[in-house]
C-alpha positions in Angstrom: 89.0 41.2 89.7 87.9 43.7 87.1 90.9 45.6 85.9 91.2 48.8 83.8 95.0 48.7 83.5 95.0 48.4 79.7 92.3 51.1 79.4 94.3 53.6 81.5 97.5 52.8 79.5 95.5 54.0 76.5 94.5 57.2 78.3 98.2 57.8 79.0 99.1 57.7 75.3 96.1 59.8 74.5 97.4 62.5 76.7 100.3 62.9 74.3 97.9 64.4 71.8 95.4 65.9 74.3 97.8 68.0 76.3 99.2 70.0 73.4 95.8 70.6 71.9 94.5 72.0 75.2 97.6 74.2 75.7 98.1 75.3 72.2 95.9 78.4 72.5 97.1 79.5 75.9 99.8 81.9 74.5 100.2 81.0 70.8 96.7 82.1 69.9 97.2 85.5 71.6 100.5 85.9 69.9 99.0 85.2 66.5 96.1 87.6 67.1 98.4 90.3 68.4 96.7 90.5 71.9 99.6 88.9 73.8 101.3 92.3 74.2 98.1 93.6 75.9 98.1 90.6 78.2 101.7 91.1 79.1 101.1 94.8 79.8 98.8 93.9 82.7 100.3 94.6 86.2 100.5 90.8 86.8 103.8 88.9 87.2 104.7 86.6 84.4 104.9 83.7 86.8 101.4 84.3 88.0 100.1 84.5 84.4 101.8 81.2 83.5 100.6 79.4 86.7 97.1 80.7 86.2 96.8 79.4 82.6 98.5 76.2 83.6 96.0 75.5 86.4 93.1 76.1 84.1 94.5 73.8 81.5 95.2 71.1 84.1 91.8 71.4 85.6 90.1 71.1 82.2 92.3 68.0 81.4 91.3 66.4 84.7 87.7 67.0 84.0 88.0 65.3 80.6 89.7 62.4 82.3 87.0 62.1 84.8 84.7 60.4 82.2 86.7 57.3 82.9 85.0 57.0 86.3 81.9 55.9 84.5 83.6 52.7 83.7 84.8 52.4 87.3 81.3 52.8 88.5 80.0 50.2 86.1 82.6 47.6 87.1 82.1 48.2 90.8 78.5 47.2 90.3 79.7 43.8 88.9 82.3 42.9 91.5 85.3 44.1 93.5 87.8 46.3 91.8 91.2 47.8 92.7 90.4 51.5 92.4 94.0 52.4 93.2 95.1 51.2 89.8 92.4 53.3 88.2 93.7 56.7 89.5 97.4 56.3 90.4 99.8 58.1 88.1 97.3 59.4 85.5 96.7 62.8 87.3 100.5 63.2 87.8 101.2 62.4 84.1 98.6 65.0 83.0 100.2 67.6 85.2 103.7 67.0 83.7 102.6 66.9 80.1 100.4 70.0 80.5 103.3 72.0 81.8 105.6 70.9 79.0 103.0 71.6 76.4 102.4 75.1 77.9 106.1 75.9 77.5 105.9 75.1 73.8 102.8 77.3 73.5 104.6 80.2 75.1 107.3 80.1 72.4 105.2 79.1 69.3 103.9 81.7 66.8 100.6 79.9 66.0 98.3 77.4 67.8 98.8 74.8 65.0 102.5 75.0 65.4 102.3 74.8 69.2 100.1 71.6 68.8 102.5 69.9 66.4 105.7 70.8 68.2 104.2 70.0 71.6 103.1 66.6 70.3 106.5 66.0 68.8 108.2 66.9 72.1 106.0 64.6 74.2 106.1 61.8 71.7 109.9 62.0 71.6 110.1 61.8 75.4 107.7 58.9 75.4 109.7 56.8 72.9 112.9 57.2 75.0 111.6 54.2 76.9 113.1 52.1 74.1 116.6 53.5 74.5 117.8 50.2 76.1 117.5 48.5 72.8 119.7 51.0 70.9 122.2 52.4 73.5 122.9 49.3 75.6 121.9 48.5 79.2 124.0 51.2 81.0 123.5 54.3 79.0 120.2 53.2 77.7 118.8 52.8 81.2 119.7 56.3 82.1 118.2 57.7 79.0 115.0 55.6 79.4 114.5 57.1 82.8 113.8 60.4 81.1 110.7 58.9 79.5 107.4 59.4 81.5 106.3 55.9 80.4 108.9 54.3 82.7 107.5 56.3 85.6 104.0 54.8 85.2 105.0 51.2 85.9 104.6 51.3 89.6 101.3 53.3 89.3 99.9 50.7 87.0 100.2 48.3 89.9 98.5 50.7 92.3 101.7 52.0 94.0 102.8 55.6 94.1 106.6 55.8 94.2 108.4 58.8 95.6 110.9 58.8 92.7 108.1 58.9 90.2 106.4 61.8 92.0 109.7 63.7 92.0 110.1 63.1 88.2 106.6 64.4 87.4 107.2 67.5 89.7 110.5 68.1 87.9 108.6 68.1 84.5 106.2 70.7 86.0 108.9 72.9 87.3 110.9 72.8 84.0 107.8 73.3 81.8 106.5 76.3 83.8 110.1 77.7 84.1 110.6 77.7 80.4 107.2 79.2 79.8 108.0 82.1 82.1 111.4 82.5 80.5 109.8 82.7 77.0 107.4 85.5 78.2 110.3 87.4 79.8 112.1 87.5 76.5 109.1 89.3 75.0 109.2 92.1 77.6 109.4 95.5 75.7 112.7 97.3 76.1 114.7 94.3 77.3 118.1 95.5 78.5 121.3 93.6 79.1 120.5 93.5 82.8 117.1 92.0 82.2 118.7 89.6 79.8 121.2 88.4 82.4 118.4 88.1 85.0 116.4 85.9 82.5 119.5 83.7 82.0 120.0 83.4 85.7 116.3 82.5 86.1 116.6 79.8 83.4 119.7 78.4 85.0 117.9 78.3 88.4 115.0 76.4 86.8 117.4 73.8 85.5 119.2 73.5 88.8 115.9 73.0 90.7 114.9 70.4 88.1 118.2 68.5 88.6 117.9 68.7 92.4 114.3 67.3 92.3 115.3 64.5 90.0 118.3 63.6 92.1 116.4 63.8 95.3 113.6 61.7 93.9 116.0 58.9 92.8 117.5 58.6 96.2 114.2 58.6 98.2 112.7 55.1 98.7 109.1 55.9 99.6 106.0 54.3 98.4 102.3 54.5 99.0 100.5 51.3 98.3 96.9 51.9 97.1 96.0 48.3 96.6 93.7 46.5 99.1 
């Protein structure tokens, strides 16, 4: 059977660079140019602003990834192919990395800084998959579960796992939550009351992330996309 498993693993690592580059101008460019204050003065909630930019970035990333379907079409013309392996996990990974990169852009002072810091953050998360070798089997396994690379193993076989979906959704919630928190801190005339609300909001984001991650690890649900 023709297989693009290695090709799509290369796409996964390419997203570590692609996601920060796409997201770097979302807020950092406006902050550097001085137009972010004008954007934040619009009668639009911070959450809607962050979600809007996130959806545009994610859609653009998915469009770039769609070029891989050219290879799928070519191989389908030569023989049978497990299409489930070609799509499972990549779109969820792009959603998670785009959200985390957007959170960095919301705090960065320049697009270049947002790109470098975002890449460093995603690369650091990615390399946690090797924690087993340094921290031992018990602690290392728990730390390695934080790495997105460990949540692509089932998808590489054409299986969507409920725990992996919960992990990627957790990354999206945390990334967008931190982005909203960063913009709330820039609100003109921030009072102690607004500061406390911002802290409560940040704690709520962390709590939702922990709940999603805990719920995902306890759910045993899978969707098999193989023939």
